[in-house]
N, C-alpha and C positions, 0 to 999 in steps of 0.2 A: 407858213408847214399852216392848214388850214383847221379849222375848227370841230369838233364834232357836228357843231348846228350846222355849216356853209356845207360839210359832206353832208348830211343830211338831206339839205337843200339842193342840194347836185343830181345827189340820187333822183328827188323828186323830179327835178325835170328830165334827166334821164328814161325816167318813164313816161314819164308828160309824150315827148319825143317818141317812146316807141309807139304808145297806144293810135297815136296819128298816123304812125306808118302801117298800120292795122289792115289787113282788105277784112273779107268776108267773112262772116261769121253767123253761126248758131248754135245753139245749144243743143246739152242732149246727146246718145247714147245709140250707138249703131249695131242692128244686133240680126244671126242670119235666122232664117224663117225656113221650116219645110213642114212641108204639107200635103194630106192626102186627100185625095182625088173622091170623086163622085160615080165613074167611071170602073164597073163592075171586069175583073179581070185586071187591071191593071196591077204593072210595078209596086206601087205604093200599096198595095194589098196585101204582096206574096207577105212570107214566112225565110226567114226574116222581109220584113217591107222596109223597101227602101223608094224613100219618102218625093217628091215634087223637092225642087228649091239645090242651094239658096235663096229665098227671098231673102233681101234685108229690110229691118224694119227700123226708121228712127223714132225714138220715143223722149220725153221730154218735157218739163213742166215747168209754167208761166205764169204766177200772179197769180197763185193758187189752182193752177185746172191742167191737167193732162193731156195731149197731143198726142200721138201718132200718125206715121206717113210710112210709105212706101214708098223706097229707094232702087230706080232702078240702075239698071247694070253702070249705066255709059256715064252714072250721076252721085256713084260710088266716089270715085279720086276727090271730084268736088267738092262733095259731104265732109269725106273723113278731112281734106282739108278746112272746110269752115271749124267742123268742130275743135282741131286740135288750133285752130285761131281762137278759137272761142275758150278754151283752156288756157290759154297766155292772155287773155284779158284779165280771167279770171284771179289770175296770177302776177301779173302787174296791179289789182287793184290791191289784194292783198300785200303785197309790198309797199303801195303808196301809200297805205293804209299805216302798218309799222312804223314805215317812214313819221306817218304824221303822228302817231304816237310817242314816239321818243321827243317830235321837236316837239310837245306843248309837257313835256315831262323836264325838257333844259329850263325851258323861256319858264314854267311856272318854278324850279328851284331858282331859273337865274333874279327874279319878283321878288322872291322869299329873302335872300343873300343881301337884295341894294335897301 
């Protein structure tokens, strides 16, 4: 029967293998935007307004800087998949850190006992 340490090391190996299989990824949040145009008498100026859209916007922060990009409707499915892959990456990293911390605690305890 594998020890707790062996089980955790196996878990980390599985995490690394899954990391190697990840495809394209991108951070961010995708949100729909609705706009009002400048054309007099347009439906977007009626009461109640019927704004133009949705137009999709991807927003993210990296290295302390915020960025925003509009995403074409034809790219939506790919961008949603990339965001989902990025979220999976974050989860795998969190799992790896948790397992590694447990390994460190076990090894520390074993060193004290010897």
